[in-house]
C-alpha positions as CSV (number, residue, x, y, z in Angstrom):
1,M,89.7,160.0,-76.3
2,G,86.4,159.9,-78.4
3,E,83.0,161.4,-78.5
4,R,82.0,164.5,-75.4
5,K,79.6,162.3,-73.9
6,G,79.6,161.9,-69.6
7,V,80.3,165.0,-66.9
8,F,81.9,163.4,-64.1
9,V,81.5,165.9,-60.6
10,T,83.1,165.2,-57.6
11,V,83.8,167.0,-54.2
12,G,85.0,164.5,-51.9
13,T,84.3,166.1,-49.3
14,T,81.0,167.1,-48.1
15,S,81.7,170.7,-46.9
16,F,81.9,172.0,-50.6
17,D,78.0,172.6,-51.0
18,K,78.7,175.6,-52.9
19,L,80.5,173.7,-55.6
20,V,77.4,171.1,-55.9
21,E,74.6,174.1,-56.2
22,A,76.3,175.9,-59.3
23,V,76.7,172.7,-61.1
24,D,72.9,172.1,-60.2
25,S,72.1,175.1,-61.3
26,A,70.8,175.7,-64.7
27,T,72.9,178.0,-65.9
28,V,75.9,175.8,-65.4
29,K,73.4,172.4,-67.1
30,E,72.8,174.9,-70.2
31,A,76.2,175.9,-71.1
32,L,77.3,171.8,-70.8
33,F,74.5,171.5,-73.4
34,R,76.6,174.3,-75.5
35,R,79.5,172.6,-75.0
36,G,78.0,168.4,-76.3
37,F,78.0,167.3,-73.3
38,T,75.2,164.9,-72.7
39,H,75.5,163.1,-69.5
40,L,75.9,164.6,-66.0
41,Q,77.2,162.8,-62.7
42,I,76.9,164.7,-59.6
43,Q,78.5,163.4,-56.0
44,I,77.4,164.8,-53.0
45,G,77.9,164.5,-49.3
46,R,75.6,162.1,-46.6
47,G,72.7,165.1,-44.9
48,T,74.7,168.0,-46.9
49,Y,73.8,169.6,-50.4
50,L,70.2,168.2,-51.5
51,P,69.3,167.8,-55.2
52,S,66.9,170.5,-57.0
53,K,66.0,167.4,-58.8
54,V,65.9,163.8,-58.4
55,S,68.2,161.6,-60.3
56,G,66.4,161.7,-64.7
57,Q,66.2,163.9,-67.9
58,E,67.2,167.5,-68.0
59,G,66.5,168.5,-71.1
60,C,68.8,166.6,-73.2
61,L,71.7,166.4,-69.6
62,E,70.8,163.2,-68.0
63,V,71.7,163.5,-64.5
64,D,72.6,161.5,-62.2
65,Y,72.9,162.3,-58.6
66,F,75.1,160.1,-55.7
67,T,76.5,159.6,-52.7
68,F,80.8,158.8,-51.9
69,S,81.0,154.4,-53.0
70,P,84.3,152.8,-53.5
71,S,83.5,152.8,-57.1
72,I,84.2,156.0,-58.0
73,A,87.4,155.9,-60.2
74,D,84.9,153.3,-62.4
75,H,83.2,156.7,-62.6
76,L,86.2,158.6,-63.9
77,K,87.2,156.5,-65.7
78,A,84.2,156.7,-68.5
79,T,83.0,160.4,-68.4
80,S,84.9,162.5,-70.9
81,L,85.3,165.5,-68.2
82,V,85.9,165.9,-64.9
83,I,84.4,168.8,-62.4
84,S,86.4,169.1,-59.2
85,H,87.1,171.4,-56.5
86,A,90.8,172.3,-55.8
87,G,90.7,170.4,-52.2
88,S,89.3,166.6,-53.7
89,G,91.8,163.5,-54.2
90,S,89.6,162.5,-57.6
91,I,91.9,165.6,-59.0
92,F,95.5,162.9,-58.7
93,E,93.0,159.8,-60.4
94,T,92.0,161.7,-62.6
95,L,95.3,163.0,-63.8
96,R,96.8,159.5,-63.8
97,L,93.3,158.9,-65.9
98,N,94.2,161.0,-68.6
99,K,91.1,163.1,-68.0
100,P,90.8,167.1,-68.6
101,L,90.5,168.7,-65.8
102,V,88.1,171.7,-64.6
103,V,89.6,172.8,-61.1
104,V,86.9,175.1,-59.1
105,V,89.2,177.5,-56.6
106,N,88.1,180.3,-54.2
107,E,88.7,181.7,-51.1
108,D,85.5,180.5,-49.8
109,L,86.5,176.9,-51.3
110,M,90.2,176.2,-50.6
111,D,93.4,177.2,-48.3
112,N,96.5,179.2,-49.4
113,H,98.0,176.0,-51.3
114,Q,95.4,176.1,-52.9
115,A,95.8,179.6,-54.5
116,E,99.3,179.4,-55.0
117,L,97.5,175.9,-57.5
118,A,95.5,178.2,-59.0
119,E,98.6,180.3,-60.3
120,E,101.0,178.3,-61.0
121,L,98.9,175.5,-63.1
122,A,96.3,178.1,-64.7
123,N,98.1,178.4,-68.4
124,R,98.8,174.3,-67.9
125,K,96.8,173.2,-71.0
126,H,94.2,170.7,-70.1
127,L,93.7,172.3,-66.5
128,F,91.3,174.9,-66.6
129,F,90.2,177.4,-63.8
130,A,87.4,178.3,-62.7
131,R,88.0,180.8,-59.9
132,G,83.9,180.0,-57.7
133,P,81.7,178.3,-59.0
134,H,79.9,181.6,-59.7
135,L,82.3,181.4,-62.9
136,L,82.0,178.1,-63.2
137,A,79.6,177.9,-66.0
138,Q,82.0,181.1,-68.2
139,T,85.0,178.7,-67.6
140,I,83.0,176.1,-69.1
141,E,82.1,178.4,-72.4
142,S,85.7,179.2,-72.7
143,M,87.3,175.8,-72.7
144,D,89.2,175.1,-75.9
145,L,87.6,171.6,-76.3
146,E,90.6,171.1,-79.0
147,S,92.6,170.1,-76.3
148,L,89.8,167.2,-75.1
149,V,91.7,164.9,-77.5
150,P,94.4,162.7,-76.5
151,Y,96.0,164.4,-73.2
152,T,99.3,165.1,-73.2
153,P,100.3,167.6,-70.8
154,G,103.8,166.3,-69.4
155,N,104.5,163.2,-66.7
156,P,101.1,162.8,-65.1
157,N,102.4,161.5,-62.3
158,D,104.6,164.8,-61.9
159,I,101.9,167.2,-62.1
160,A,100.1,165.0,-59.1
161,A,103.7,165.4,-57.1
162,Q,103.3,169.1,-57.5
163,I,99.5,169.4,-56.3
164,D,100.5,167.2,-53.4
165,A,103.3,169.1,-52.3
166,S,101.4,172.1,-53.2
167,L,98.2,170.8,-50.9
168,G,100.2,169.0,-48.3
169,L,98.1,166.5,-49.4
170,T,99.1,162.7,-49.2
171,S,96.5,160.0,-51.7
172,T,95.2,156.9,-50.5
173,A,94.6,153.8,-51.9
174,E,90.5,154.5,-52.8
175,G,91.2,158.1,-53.5
176,S,90.2,160.5,-50.8
177,V,92.8,162.6,-49.2
178,K,94.3,163.1,-46.0
179,K,95.6,166.8,-45.0
180,G,99.5,166.1,-44.4
181,G,101.1,168.5,-41.4
182,E,104.2,168.6,-39.0
183,G,104.5,164.8,-37.4
184,E,103.5,163.4,-39.9
185,S,105.7,160.5,-42.2
186,E,108.5,160.8,-44.1
187,G,107.7,161.5,-47.7
188,G,104.2,163.1,-46.7
189,S,105.6,166.1,-44.0
190,I,106.0,169.8,-44.6
191,S,108.3,172.0,-42.4
192,K,108.1,175.0,-40.9
193,S,109.9,176.4,-43.0
194,K,108.1,175.2,-46.2
195,A,104.8,176.0,-44.4
196,K,105.9,180.0,-43.5
197,K,107.4,180.5,-47.3
198,D,104.3,178.7,-49.0
199,A,102.1,181.3,-46.8
200,K,103.9,184.4,-48.0
201,K,103.6,183.2,-51.5
202,A,100.4,181.9,-51.0
203,E,99.2,185.6,-49.7
204,K,100.6,186.8,-52.6
205,A,99.3,184.8,-54.5
206,E,95.6,185.4,-53.0
207,K,96.4,188.6,-53.5
208,A,96.9,188.2,-57.4
209,A,94.0,186.1,-57.5
210,Q,91.8,188.7,-56.6
211,R,92.8,190.8,-58.9
212,Q,92.5,188.7,-61.6
213,Q,89.4,187.2,-60.8
214,Q,87.7,190.8,-61.3
215,A,89.3,191.2,-63.9
216,R,88.0,188.1,-65.7
217,A,85.1,188.8,-64.5
218,T,84.5,191.8,-66.6
219,A,85.5,190.3,-69.1
220,A,83.1,187.7,-69.6
221,L,80.6,190.3,-69.8
222,A,82.5,191.7,-72.6
223,G,83.5,188.5,-74.2
224,G,82.1,185.8,-72.0
225,S,85.5,184.3,-72.3
226,E,88.4,183.9,-69.5
227,S,90.3,184.0,-72.5
228,N,89.6,187.8,-73.1
229,E,92.1,189.2,-70.6
230,A,94.6,189.0,-73.3
231,D,92.6,189.8,-76.1
232,P,93.9,193.3,-77.2
233,L,90.0,192.7,-79.8
234,S,88.1,192.0,-76.2
235,S,85.2,195.0,-76.0
236,N,85.0,194.5,-79.9
237,Y,83.1,191.1,-78.9
238,G,80.5,189.5,-75.8
239,D,77.9,189.7,-73.7
240,I,75.5,193.0,-73.5
241,P,75.4,193.2,-69.6
242,V,71.7,193.3,-68.2
243,E,72.2,197.4,-67.3
244,D,73.0,198.0,-70.9
245,I,69.9,197.0,-72.3
246,Q,67.4,198.2,-69.4
247,S,67.0,201.7,-71.1
248,K,70.4,203.2,-70.0
249,F,70.8,205.6,-72.3
250,I,70.5,206.3,-75.9
251,S,73.9,206.2,-77.7
252,G,72.1,208.2,-81.1
253,R,74.3,205.1,-83.8
254,T,72.4,204.4,-86.5
255,W,70.6,201.2,-86.5
256,T,70.0,199.6,-90.8
257,G,67.3,196.8,-91.0
258,V,68.2,193.7,-92.6
259,G,66.2,193.8,-95.7
260,E,67.6,197.6,-96.3
261,L,71.2,196.1,-97.4
262,C,72.1,196.0,-100.7
263,A,75.0,195.6,-103.2
264,E,74.8,200.2,-103.5
265,M,76.0,200.1,-100.2
266,K,78.9,198.4,-100.2
267,D,82.1,199.6,-97.6
268,K,79.4,201.2,-96.6
269,S,79.7,200.7,-92.6
270,V,76.0,199.7,-91.3
271,L,74.8,198.6,-87.8
272,I,72.2,195.8,-87.7
273,R,70.1,193.6,-84.8
274,G,69.2,190.3,-86.2
275,A,68.3,186.4,-84.6
276,A,71.7,184.4,-85.4
277,Q,69.6,181.9,-87.7
278,V,72.7,179.9,-89.0
279,I,76.2,179.6,-87.5
280,R,78.9,177.7,-89.6
281,P,82.4,177.2,-87.9
282,V,85.0,177.0,-90.7
283,S,87.8,176.9,-88.9
284,K,89.4,178.4,-85.7
285,K,90.3,181.3,-87.8
286,M,86.9,182.0,-88.9
287,A,83.4,181.3,-89.1
288,F,79.8,182.4,-91.3
289,L,76.5,183.4,-89.5
290,V,72.8,184.2,-91.0
291,I,71.0,186.5,-89.0
292,R,67.7,187.5,-89.5
293,Q,65.4,190.3,-89.1
294,S,61.5,189.4,-89.3
295,M,61.3,188.4,-93.1
296,S,65.1,189.4,-94.1
297,T,68.2,187.3,-93.8
298,V,71.8,187.9,-94.5
299,Q,75.0,186.5,-94.6
300,C,78.3,188.2,-91.9
301,V,81.3,186.5,-92.2
302,L,83.8,186.7,-89.0
303,V,87.7,185.9,-90.4
304,V,90.8,186.1,-87.9
305,S,92.8,189.9,-89.1
306,K,95.0,191.6,-87.4
307,D,93.3,194.9,-85.0
308,L,90.4,193.6,-86.4
309,V,88.8,190.3,-85.6
310,S,91.1,187.6,-83.5
311,P,90.6,184.5,-82.6
312,Q,88.3,184.5,-79.8
313,M,85.8,186.7,-81.7
314,V,85.6,183.7,-83.9
315,R,85.6,181.0,-81.2
316,F,82.8,183.6,-79.3
317,A,80.5,183.7,-82.8
318,T,80.6,180.2,-82.7
319,S,79.8,179.4,-79.2
320,L,76.2,181.2,-79.5
321,S,73.4,179.6,-80.1
322,K,70.1,179.5,-82.5
323,E,67.6,182.2,-82.6
324,S,69.9,184.0,-80.1
325,I,69.4,188.2,-80.2
326,V,72.7,189.8,-81.5
327,D,73.8,193.3,-82.5
328,V,77.1,193.2,-85.9
329,E,78.1,196.2,-86.8
330,G,80.7,196.1,-90.1
331,V,81.0,196.8,-93.5
332,I,79.5,195.5,-96.8
333,S,80.7,193.2,-99.2
334,V,79.1,192.2,-102.4
335,P,80.8,187.8,-103.5
336,N,81.2,187.9,-106.8
337,E,78.6,185.0,-106.3
338,P,75.3,184.5,-105.9
339,I,74.9,183.8,-102.1
340,K,71.9,181.1,-101.5
341,G,70.2,180.4,-98.2
342,T,69.6,184.3,-96.9
343,T,67.5,186.8,-98.3
344,Q,70.0,189.5,-99.0
345,Q,73.0,189.2,-101.6
346,V,75.2,191.2,-100.3
347,E,77.6,190.0,-96.8
348,I,78.8,192.1,-93.9
349,Q,82.4,192.0,-92.7
350,V,82.5,192.0,-89.0
351,R,84.0,194.3,-87.0
352,K,82.1,194.5,-83.8
353,L,79.5,191.4,-82.8
354,Y,77.9,191.3,-78.9
355,C,74.8,189.4,-77.8
356,I,71.7,191.1,-76.6
357,N,70.1,187.8,-75.0
358,R,71.2,184.5,-75.6
359,A,68.4,181.7,-77.1
360,I,68.2,178.2,-74.9
361,P,71.3,175.9,-76.6
362,N,67.9,173.5,-77.7
363,L,64.8,174.8,-78.7
364,P,61.5,172.6,-78.7
365,I,61.3,172.9,-82.6
366,N,63.6,173.9,-85.4
367,I,62.7,176.8,-87.3
368,E,64.8,175.0,-90.7
369,D,62.4,172.6,-89.8
370,A,59.7,174.1,-89.8
371,S,60.0,176.4,-92.5
372,R,60.5,173.0,-95.3
373,S,57.6,172.6,-97.7
374,E,56.5,169.5,-98.7
375,T,58.6,168.9,-102.2
376,D,61.4,169.8,-99.6
377,F,60.4,166.2,-97.8
378,K,60.2,164.7,-101.3
379,K,63.3,165.3,-102.9
380,A,65.1,164.0,-99.3
381,E,63.1,161.0,-99.3
382,E,64.3,160.4,-103.3
383,K,67.8,160.5,-102.0
384,G,67.1,158.0,-99.1
385,E,68.2,160.8,-96.7
386,Q,64.7,161.3,-93.8
387,L,64.0,165.0,-92.5
388,V,62.2,166.0,-89.4
389,R,58.7,166.5,-90.1
390,V,57.0,169.1,-87.0
391,G,53.4,168.9,-87.0
392,Q,50.4,171.0,-86.1
393,D,50.3,170.8,-82.8
394,T,54.5,170.9,-81.9
395,R,53.9,174.0,-84.1
396,L,50.9,175.4,-81.9
397,N,52.5,174.5,-78.8
398,Y,55.6,176.5,-79.7
399,R,54.1,179.3,-81.2
400,V,56.3,181.9,-80.7
401,L,59.0,179.7,-82.5
402,D,56.9,178.9,-85.4
403,L,55.6,182.8,-85.6
404,R,59.8,183.4,-87.6
405,T,59.1,181.2,-90.4
406,P,58.9,183.3,-93.5
407,A,56.0,181.9,-94.4
408,N,54.3,182.4,-91.0
409,Q,55.7,186.3,-91.1
410,A,54.3,186.6,-94.9
411,T,50.7,185.1,-93.4
412,F,50.6,188.1,-90.9
413,R,51.9,190.5,-92.8
414,I,49.2,190.2,-95.2
415,Q,47.2,189.5,-92.4
416,C,47.4,192.8,-91.1
417,Q,47.3,194.3,-95.6
418,V,43.9,192.5,-95.5
419,E,42.8,194.5,-92.5
420,N,44.0,197.5,-93.7
421,V,42.7,197.2,-97.3
422,F,39.0,196.8,-95.7
423,R,39.1,200.0,-93.3
424,L,40.8,202.3,-96.4
425,F,38.5,201.2,-98.5
426,L,34.6,201.3,-96.6
427,L,36.5,204.4,-95.2
428,S,36.6,206.1,-98.8
429,E,32.7,205.0,-99.0
430,N,31.5,206.7,-95.9
431,F,31.3,204.4,-93.6
432,V,31.9,204.6,-89.6
433,G,34.1,202.9,-87.5
434,I,32.4,201.6,-84.9
435,H,33.5,199.5,-81.4
436,S,30.9,197.0,-80.1
437,P,29.7,195.6,-76.5
438,K,31.8,191.7,-76.5
439,L,29.7,190.8,-73.0
440,T,26.2,190.2,-74.1
441,P,22.9,189.6,-71.6
442,G,21.8,186.9,-75.2
443,S,22.4,185.2,-77.8
444,S,22.4,187.9,-80.9
445,E,22.6,185.1,-83.8
446,G,19.9,182.3,-82.6
447,G,20.9,178.5,-81.2
448,A,23.0,176.9,-78.1
449,A,26.9,177.8,-79.0
450,V,27.3,180.5,-77.3
451,F,30.1,180.8,-74.3
452,K,27.9,181.7,-70.7
453,L,29.2,182.9,-68.6
454,D,28.6,184.9,-64.8
455,Y,28.2,189.0,-65.6
456,K,28.2,190.7,-61.9
457,G,24.9,187.6,-61.1
458,Q,23.2,188.2,-64.4
459,P,23.6,185.6,-67.2
460,A,25.7,186.6,-69.7
461,C,27.6,185.1,-73.0
462,L,30.8,186.3,-75.3
463,A,29.0,187.7,-77.9
464,Q,28.6,185.5,-81.1
465,S,28.8,188.5,-83.6
466,P,28.5,192.5,-83.5
467,Q,25.0,191.8,-85.5
468,L,22.6,193.9,-83.3
469,Y,24.8,196.6,-82.1
470,K,25.9,197.0,-85.8
471,Q,22.1,197.6,-86.4
472,M,21.6,199.6,-83.9
473,A,24.0,201.8,-85.1
474,V,22.9,202.6,-88.7
475,C,19.3,203.1,-86.4
476,G,21.2,204.9,-84.6
477,G,21.7,207.5,-87.4
478,F,25.1,206.5,-88.7
479,D,24.2,205.1,-91.8
480,R,27.3,203.6,-93.0
481,V,29.0,201.5,-90.1
482,F,32.0,198.9,-89.9
483,E,33.7,196.7,-87.1
484,V,36.9,195.3,-86.5
485,G,36.4,193.0,-84.2
486,S,36.9,189.3,-81.8
487,V,33.7,187.2,-81.8
488,F,32.8,183.9,-80.2
489,R,31.6,181.0,-81.4
490,A,31.2,177.7,-79.0
491,E,30.1,175.0,-81.5
492,D,32.1,171.7,-81.3
493,S,33.2,172.5,-84.7
494,Y,36.6,170.5,-85.4
495,T,37.4,171.6,-89.4
496,H,39.8,172.9,-91.0
497,R,38.4,176.1,-91.2
498,H,36.6,176.6,-87.6
499,L,37.5,178.6,-84.5
500,C,36.1,179.5,-81.1
501,E,37.4,182.7,-81.2
502,F,38.7,184.8,-84.8
503,V,38.3,188.3,-86.2
504,G,35.3,189.4,-87.6
505,L,35.3,192.2,-90.1
506,D,31.4,192.8,-90.5
507,V,29.8,196.2,-92.1
508,E,26.0,196.9,-91.8
509,M,24.7,200.1,-94.1
510,E,21.1,202.2,-94.7
511,I,19.2,200.4,-98.2
512,K,18.1,202.8,-100.5
513,E,16.0,200.3,-103.0
514,H,17.8,196.5,-102.6
515,Y,19.5,194.5,-100.7
516,F,22.3,194.4,-104.0
517,E,23.4,197.8,-102.5
518,V,25.2,195.6,-99.7
519,C,26.0,193.4,-102.6
520,D,27.9,196.0,-104.7
521,I,30.2,196.8,-101.7
522,V,31.1,193.4,-101.4
523,D,32.3,193.3,-104.8
524,R,34.0,196.6,-105.1
525,L,35.9,195.5,-101.9
526,F,37.1,192.5,-102.8
527,V,38.2,192.6,-105.7
528,A,40.0,196.0,-104.4
529,M,41.9,193.7,-102.0
530,F,42.7,191.3,-104.0
531,D,44.6,193.8,-106.6
532,H,46.2,195.4,-104.1
533,L,47.0,192.1,-102.3
534,N,48.5,190.7,-106.0
535,K,50.5,194.0,-106.4
536,N,51.3,195.2,-103.1
537,C,52.2,191.7,-101.2
538,S,53.9,189.8,-104.4
539,K,57.3,189.0,-101.9
540,E,55.1,188.0,-99.1
541,L,53.2,185.7,-101.7
542,E,55.3,184.1,-103.4
543,T,57.4,183.1,-99.6
544,I,53.9,181.4,-98.9
545,N,54.5,179.5,-102.3
546,R,57.6,178.4,-101.1
547,Q,56.2,176.8,-98.4
548,Y,53.1,176.3,-98.9
549,P,52.2,175.5,-102.6
550,F,49.1,177.6,-104.3
551,Q,47.3,178.7,-107.6
552,P,47.1,182.1,-107.4
553,L,42.8,183.3,-107.0
554,K,41.3,183.2,-110.1
555,Y,38.5,187.0,-109.4
556,L,36.3,189.2,-112.0
557,P,36.5,192.8,-112.5
558,K,33.0,192.1,-112.2
559,T,32.4,189.8,-110.0
560,L,30.1,186.6,-110.1
561,R,26.2,186.5,-109.0
562,L,23.9,183.3,-109.0
563,T,20.6,182.8,-107.3
564,Y,20.6,179.8,-104.6
565,E,18.6,178.1,-107.1
566,E,20.8,178.3,-110.3
567,G,23.6,176.7,-107.6
568,I,21.5,174.3,-107.2
569,Q,20.5,174.0,-110.5
570,M,23.9,173.2,-111.7
571,L,24.6,170.4,-108.8
572,K,22.2,168.2,-110.0
573,E,23.6,168.4,-113.5
574,A,26.5,167.3,-112.2
575,G,24.9,164.7,-110.8
576,T,24.9,166.6,-106.2
577,E,20.6,165.9,-105.5
578,L,19.9,167.9,-102.2
579,E,17.2,169.0,-100.5
580,P,15.4,172.4,-102.2
581,M,15.4,174.2,-99.2
582,A,19.2,173.3,-97.2
583,D,22.0,175.1,-97.0
584,L,24.8,173.9,-98.6
585,N,27.3,171.8,-96.8
586,T,31.4,171.5,-97.3
587,E,31.5,169.0,-99.9
588,S,28.7,171.1,-102.2
589,E,30.1,173.9,-102.0
590,K,33.1,172.6,-103.2
591,K,31.5,170.8,-105.8
592,L,30.3,174.0,-106.7
593,G,33.1,176.0,-106.3
594,K,34.2,174.1,-108.6
595,L,31.5,173.9,-111.6
596,V,31.6,177.7,-111.5
597,S,35.6,178.1,-112.1
598,E,35.3,175.5,-114.8
599,K,32.9,177.4,-116.0
600,Y,33.3,181.5,-115.4
601,N,36.9,181.1,-114.8
602,T,36.8,182.5,-111.6
603,D,37.4,181.2,-107.3
604,F,35.3,184.6,-106.1
605,Y,31.1,184.2,-106.5
606,I,28.3,185.1,-105.0
607,L,25.2,183.1,-103.9
608,T,21.7,184.3,-103.1
609,R,18.4,184.5,-102.2
610,Y,18.9,181.3,-99.7
611,P,15.5,179.8,-97.7
612,L,14.7,181.6,-95.1
613,G,14.7,178.6,-93.2
614,V,18.3,178.7,-92.9
615,R,19.2,182.3,-92.1
616,P,18.6,184.2,-88.8
617,F,15.9,185.5,-87.4
618,Y,17.0,189.1,-88.4
619,T,16.8,188.3,-91.8
620,M,14.3,189.6,-94.0
621,P,11.7,188.0,-96.3
622,C,11.6,188.1,-100.1
623,Y,9.0,189.8,-100.9
624,D,7.7,187.3,-103.4
625,N,8.1,184.2,-101.7
626,P,8.6,183.7,-98.0
627,A,9.9,180.7,-98.3
628,Y,13.7,182.1,-99.5
629,S,14.9,186.0,-98.1
630,N,17.1,188.3,-99.4
631,S,20.2,186.8,-98.6
632,F,23.5,185.3,-99.9
633,D,27.0,183.6,-98.9
634,V,30.0,184.8,-100.6
635,F,32.9,181.9,-102.0
636,V,36.4,181.5,-102.6
637,R,37.9,178.0,-103.3
638,G,34.4,177.0,-103.2
639,E,34.1,177.8,-99.3
640,E,31.5,180.5,-97.8
641,I,33.9,183.6,-96.1
642,I,30.5,185.7,-96.0
643,S,27.8,185.6,-95.1
644,G,25.3,189.1,-95.6
645,A,21.4,189.8,-95.8
646,Q,18.8,192.5,-95.7
647,R,17.9,193.0,-92.0
648,V,14.1,193.3,-90.4
649,H,13.5,196.2,-89.6
650,L,9.8,196.2,-88.3
651,P,9.1,195.3,-84.4
652,E,6.4,192.9,-84.9
653,L,8.5,191.1,-88.0
654,L,11.6,190.7,-85.6
655,T,9.8,189.2,-82.4
656,K,8.0,186.7,-84.5
657,R,10.5,186.0,-86.3
658,A,13.2,185.6,-83.0
659,E,10.5,183.2,-81.2
660,E,10.0,181.1,-84.4
661,C,14.0,180.8,-84.0
662,G,13.6,179.8,-80.5
663,I,15.4,183.0,-78.5
664,D,13.6,183.6,-75.9
665,V,12.7,187.8,-76.7
666,K,13.4,189.3,-73.7
667,T,16.9,189.4,-74.0
668,I,16.6,191.1,-77.4
669,S,13.7,193.6,-75.8
670,T,16.8,196.5,-75.7
671,Y,17.7,195.4,-79.7
672,I,13.7,195.0,-81.0
673,D,13.1,198.5,-79.1
674,S,16.0,200.3,-81.6
675,F,13.3,199.9,-84.2
676,R,10.3,201.3,-82.3
677,Y,11.4,204.7,-82.9
678,G,12.0,205.3,-86.8
679,A,14.6,202.6,-88.3
680,P,15.8,202.2,-92.3
681,P,15.5,199.5,-94.4
682,H,19.5,198.2,-93.8
683,G,21.5,195.2,-94.3
684,G,25.3,193.1,-94.5
685,F,27.6,191.2,-94.1
686,G,30.1,189.5,-92.1
687,V,33.2,187.4,-93.1
688,G,36.2,186.2,-90.4
689,L,39.6,187.7,-91.6
690,E,42.0,184.3,-90.9
691,R,39.2,182.8,-93.6
692,V,39.4,185.5,-96.4
693,V,43.5,185.0,-95.6
694,M,43.9,181.0,-95.4
695,L,41.6,180.5,-99.1
696,F,43.4,183.8,-101.0
697,C,46.7,181.9,-100.3
698,G,45.2,178.3,-100.6
699,L,46.2,177.3,-97.6
700,N,45.0,174.0,-96.1
701,N,44.2,175.1,-92.7
702,I,42.4,178.1,-91.2
703,R,45.0,177.7,-87.7
704,K,48.1,178.6,-89.9
705,T,46.6,182.2,-90.2
706,S,45.5,182.7,-86.4
707,L,48.0,184.7,-84.3
708,F,47.4,181.9,-81.6
709,P,44.5,180.1,-82.4
710,R,41.3,179.2,-80.6
711,D,39.3,175.7,-80.7
712,P,37.5,173.3,-78.9
713,Q,40.7,171.8,-78.0
714,R,42.9,174.3,-77.7
715,L,43.4,177.5,-74.7
716,V,47.3,178.1,-75.4
717,P,49.8,179.6,-75.5
């Protein structure tokens, strides 16, 4: 019959809207997707059912709606599968054309003769019966597609005659049907005695049909297939009913994490839950599933075995869509050869398999495609193969799927560790965690790059940083504080390292003598952080390295410190000229980072004593040269990640500096006033969590380290 492509739906009359509604539903269309069909044509009656959409592309299924026409025979010849109701004349033409056929029968859509027909023909190969439109999707899912090959159910004319006799219908030359009855011409009539006999049979058949419909509905919930009715193992697999996952009961079962599975558990029974990452049918009697939970994967094996696994169970497994959530019960086995493509080097011999939630059959991005490295693309290119490359925007558009890749799972686990080390280290140094407001009356950093909003009739903006509030907290007697919270910047920065919203890691502390006390905290904090990541996150770092190769970060036990002037001098000696009192641009930062790495063998260093003109208004000038400031930046791999300084704690100088920077002093009056009540010398720093992770892992874009990035062009998802 060739490739399974088209599906033709014919209703034959204007009185079967329920069937058309069923076929027009997302459930049935998704079932057709999963079974490999690509085109759907629905014949509708004039002035009756109105389709949900006009003709066109719906997902990967091309859909057309049309009314009756003399060309129906041409449609039947061109299609791969026909769906009809039991009273349609298209049944006859379909059978004579040797086309596979799904017949929908139901008490709402049939008479007694049709019920009898269903009973007589339900077991015939190549004829599939759905007992009502509501079971159509289940019928499509359970069809044996190997039946859709050269069609040989016997003599089609005999079957057509059987249908004619059972239904009391006579097909016309156009394929339409006419109800037969008393007084019709010879060859098309049914006697009264025959009609009574048929009525008794039909009544009996209808009752049997109702019993079977209920049984099949129950079996479908348990196993997703009408064939489960005859499967004694049907309770060992299937789709879990919704009510069973609505916190209905607590079973007390023991669950095992996929990452915990190991060779020492050989011959033990386990219960796991995960996503079906790979579904690989081998034959009717064997299939493989790869189940993923977080960063771990395991291969599950289904082999038909008496009293353990049935062919229907294998069929159910292979009918699952990728990324569907499943529960697997089975026995651990250890293969003789290493398993490629999974993290766990054991297999689960499946005994029970239940689908908790089915993913749509055609995902917008494939996890396998999104997990490929540049090395994979180069190897494919050398072989003359072409792989699908998932772009950054596509990844972010479907971030929920993109986050499932091993590299992303590893990235955000490392991010979690960075935040944890930040908190724990500072707590060990007697810092107190705080939470400052994100709605502020004015700019905290100066400039116009703020998100403005109306706050109950008052002008306000989202905080650019917790700067003012963490200083006020120190003045409030806390001595040492830190905060982890959102920071908002409205700059139109379309770069690989800027976001409009990021997670700020902020520190403020009392200074006893010198702002280098703050630098000492930076030094010890980040050396401890890098040591922790290298020691405790080797698995995650290796996972990232497989997709995005990078060199391990070089850093010294005691962090290198250079002055701004020393850095400028190194650049000059290397042939890079800069304005003496200007801030370093991105190119200069990278060049200096390379020079420092070559000379001092470190990718992590501190640059101190910046020009005052390039620092915020609250930065303390140097005692010996007011053109410079008691400030510093910290660099990783040639990019700035930290800005810090001693703050101005004198209200008169603070007011003067704010005015010089164009800030309306009235909007920060409470901040300035807080220093009028006695304020200790203090300083601090701020760092972006996403930027730390990006640079430590050698990633090329900060959007890779932001769970749901916000940049000048992206507000969703």
